[in-house]
Steps between C-alpha positions, in 0.01 A plus 500: 500500500278269721412154349139452422547168682594674825238457769304819569170594673299316234690173613264505803238352283728213410611451866352149521814358344712631793555346835503851640305766304562868510167574653189301643195703586406477861170345595358635823252351744168661415514549123257212411262613788496859387458402142196302598365792698544742209314247266210450746469875560354573164744782414824363332566813288696796610477704833325211688558429878848354469611780274394755765683297782818503287476867435453561857792312602725720277349824611542397864860371456635767266290772641423613138192682383352235275586172359337360196557135392578441129539213271877554493774734588523593129133624517572695821792676307265562211258671734760736633577610137125579445474679835817718409336566151827395333495629135716427202832671537503491888819349660511242774814429690547127577791265563622291202522202737138418547214302364337627170174580690677781693525713170252339276207656697622841399619417149133386427398852555769652275767579751864477433705291743818659646709207622732561798791280621487321833711514818762212511409432864112467523438471127246778532464808290795722563352809656797712433428474112132601527523888528731534200240321285195699581349729234178697458352195347557263802179396659604209741791312679445143533738347763512120519577342842724217364485186695294684755793733612380858474617763271639809648147664551606807692707630209245389232207674680708821547576508137127429401368772732754761361375430146134426573545135358296217608671175675365159420667219718521179309480291810446161332797356701460706826175428685560527871866631443581830669717809442607702817227318700215564251332244272587506123200598304424789734719758341400590156185651364436137404638149550426182318512143629528164346347175608641298218588123590876612544415760772513451882114514491312366204165429347657380175443827322395823663623839614394814692511880454599678822385864502668735738332822384127517547478729188518205283262260695173558327624508147703180559181321603337633169796385289500162658138455442508553116454861531180492691424614858355152593706489823313808634173345386574185698561716807164654445649849426331532160174340394644375158840478343605635163808545279711772652859463369737277320562166660527135469425167704761489759323320778596141594255235600414454875632159462845629453462738795387203714824315408708816567332563844595153600862567429510836667346355812823286519740785432698459810566138436571565124742790579680310781560194293624710202739689732634180624570369149663824399729500795602142462617575142676817606682335803606179317604666177688799641845349517462327157395839352790688641748240372347509151428865441121444527287780641207414731199736550548833662230619759587858630454548881189722451317232290297209622458261211208252471728217387351481146814343328857395540737578222868491433712711268759276326831638374385489135251366254697180441521418864125566547405277202740230610336493839153492347592193302679329803200553724264385227706174471439455874129537465491860613323787323680833545413792276618829400291813494416798294671576172571881459197682379701752305663236284175310419342534161256750650755686694709558201206657329512762771867553437657259748850373414789312659663703766203711595462314827838316563416371863172346371671341212765343719258400782261333240773287375617390838198465727378144592195437717487183723188289576299683757147404631327441811497115479882476417592239754830515705629195317445644160641841587802324641523303166485837315779647711723178496468498108614862471785430739611212271498716191836520334445610142582863505 
């Protein structure tokens, strides 16, 4: 069992006690200027000038049909459940190794999660297990591109087409990553993005729904606008707006979009810097990892990662916890990641039990994420690496 005192993602909020935190949000050049412009525009609610510019960035970059900014990736996922008309008793296939939002969006509509184990190399949903778990109740497959490395989308899409099942890419980690030369987020019926402070591009809290099928666009706008056709009204397509459908308030403030735009404008610098950090870890830890039976990240040749995180798989839980505590003593915050959803209190209510997803259970006990953020200095990164190389308590 993992100690309640062991650092996890929530430790980010106590990171001030560490010389080197796990994460530090990047501040770009024009955030203050753009926030001021948004405030002076007189329109700081949703779908203002900056929101439109960010949406256009995604539509141009990903070549998708429509991008709708949302208040979080969680809310974008909830919108997909509404768009697919998920009903009680429907089944949704999802990896057990993911954040709770990935499945919560569907459970809120009464769906039953079908937890699938992950591959031991990329830590993505094991595509070989999907077909055998599809039933007449299956409504969606939700692959998660873990660490921004693509799930095996060709296989997943073939299965989905054969059974007429929707695919929703949880691309919270994967913005600007690619699979076989094509951007992640452009494969499924939908994709969802996160702009939480831990992501490559952040506005503190935020998300986006990527729509790759025009069939869903108009209804998505209605759901996002509290079930009204206000978006059409603002475009002058109707002379008044009314209640049309179920929905909620999923629009972020244009102030958040202003922050996000300033980050996206520096995408080349942000990604190049993160790539440099990732490769430094990989190069300087490779020999140590080989000698100590530690596994470093796997990136298949047909995948281009966006350098979202750097993790290591330790030999066992004890080694992982000992290294966490050792780094903590050095003033370094390193954290584990997801606990298996099928073994959570909620997962057990849906029938989850030990042994259902053995790779997930093993990976969860052994995975450790290292400090990774744009402003991580060369000196501090070397300190992290040197501290790991000095670690002896196996």
